[in-house]
N, C-alpha and C positions, 0 to 999 in steps of 0.2 A: 410240612419240609417247606421249605420259601422255595423259592422263584432259583433265586442263586443258587444254593441249596443242592436242586435241584438240577441244573445243567449245570454243577459240576462232577456232580454223584453221576450222570450220564457221560460223558468224559472221561471223569480219571476210571469209571467198570471197563473201557474197552482199554485204556493205560495197561492195567492193572492182570485182563485179558476177568475177569468178575469172582476177584480167584476169594477164596474162605476169608482172607487178610484183608481183603477187603469192605467184603460183606459185613466183618464184627466193627473196622474200624467207620463205617458211615452208619452202626444205630449206639453202640455204646457207649454209655452214659457215664462211665469212669476215664474223667479227663487227665487220673493218673496213664492211664494206660498209653490217650491222647500222646500226654508232655513225652512220654519216654519215647514216640516214635522222632521225634522232635532232635530225640539228644543218642541217642541209638546208630550204632556205627552201621552199614552198610545196608539203610533202608531206601527204598525206592523213593524216586518225586515226587514217584501220585500220594504214598503214604505219609509224606513230610506234608505236600500242599494236603494230602482231607483232613487231615491231627490238626496241621497251623489255622484250615479255616472253622471247624467246625470250636477249638479256644479260644478263639478269636472271635465270634458273631455270640459267644457264650461269653464272653467276658473275660476271660484268663489271659493275664500280660504275658504266659509265656510263650505266646507266640508270635510274640513284638515281633525277635529279630527273624525270624519266618517267615515271618510274612509279610517285611521289609525285603528281601531277599526274594521272594517271589514278587511284587511288585516290580524289581528292576528287574524282572527277568525278559526272557527277548521274543518270549509265543504271549501276545495279545491275553489269550484268557482267559493265562495265570493271574498276568495283571489284574484281572476287570475282579478275579476271582477273591484277589489277595486286596483291591484296594475295599471292597464289601466288607471284607472280615477287618479289614483295616475301622474302618467311616463304624463300625461296629461294636470293637473292639474301645473304642474312644480313649485311646492310653495318649493322656500329652506330649507323649514325643512323637506322634505321627505327626503332629503339619511340621515338626524340624526335622524329616526323617523324607519324609516326602519333600520338604522344596531345595533340600540334599539332592534329589534324582531330582525332580526338576532341571536343576541348577547346573547338572554336572552336563560341561560340548562331548565329555568324551560315552559320555550313553545320550545324545536329543532323539539320534530315534529309536529311543522308548522310555522319552520322560509326556506323553499325551495323558498316560494316566497318571502318573503324579500329578497334573497337572490338571488333572479332573477332581481326581478328589481334595489338590487343596479347596477349588471353585466348595467345591461338597462343605468342605471341614467350617468353609469362612473363618479359618484361624488368622490371628494377628502375623501370621508367612505366607498370609497365603496371595496378596494384593506384589506387598514387593516380588516374593520370586514369580508371580505373573511380568512383571514390565521389565524385572530382568532377563526374564526367558524368550519376550514378547520384543525386548530392543536389539539381542542379536538376531532377531527374526529377519527385522526385516530390510535390509542391505537386500541389493537385488541378484539375484538367483537362488537367493537360499532355497533350498528343496524342502523345506520342513512348516511347509505352509497354511497345514494342520496345524500342529503345535499351532504355527501364531496363530490362525481364526481362532485354537479353544480360549488362548490367550485373552484374545479381545474381549471373545462375548464370557467370558469369564468374571474378566474385569468392570464391562462392562453393566454383571449379575453381582458383582460386591457393595459396584456402586461406589469406591474407595479414588475417591479426591487425588490420589498423586497419581491414579491411573493416566487421568487429563493429559499431562503432556506426549506420552507414548504412542496413544489411542490418537492424538491428533495427528502425529507421524504418522502415527500405520495407514490414513486415510488416501495416502498418498500410494500405496499396497493396490494394482487392481482386485487381488483376489480380497481384499482385506472393510474393502470400501463404506460397504455394506451394513460389514457388520460394526467399524468405528463409530460411525457415521449414531448409527443403533446404539454405541453403549454410552458415544460423549451424549447420544440424549438424555440419559436413562442416569448420568453426571449430573444433568442440570435439573431433574427435577426432586 
């Protein structure tokens, strides 16, 4: 059991009350049973999350939609687990979905994990989405400076020249100055 599954299992054990259904879903090797959990009515969220995570980590694309919904959840732990499973799933739709979630201004409070997933994916959609998100976070008084910082660091890690203009602008933001300078230095290499 890897660290992500161990963390997920601990959290969901508490949510499920340690039910026998939880124990079965945690250990089953039957992907059809797990996929059934995603489509059956009236299944609790913890069961859907466990099934989607296990299917995603196993490379079963039937988990994609459920994982994208979890990536956009208000609970950061659910988002992190979903991002891990989506990364392992390696579905070609993932970068586009993560970019859509990251750039959705109506859900900006939940965009940090999709931004971090985009950085990890290093997909063609990654830099344009990070640039868009960062540009929106630069006006004075924007409360999502941690999201802006993640974008700055991500653009530096990606080393994409298209980020130069917005990184230069980010240097003027007090909380982003050092990270933006470091990211720009990485672009110069």
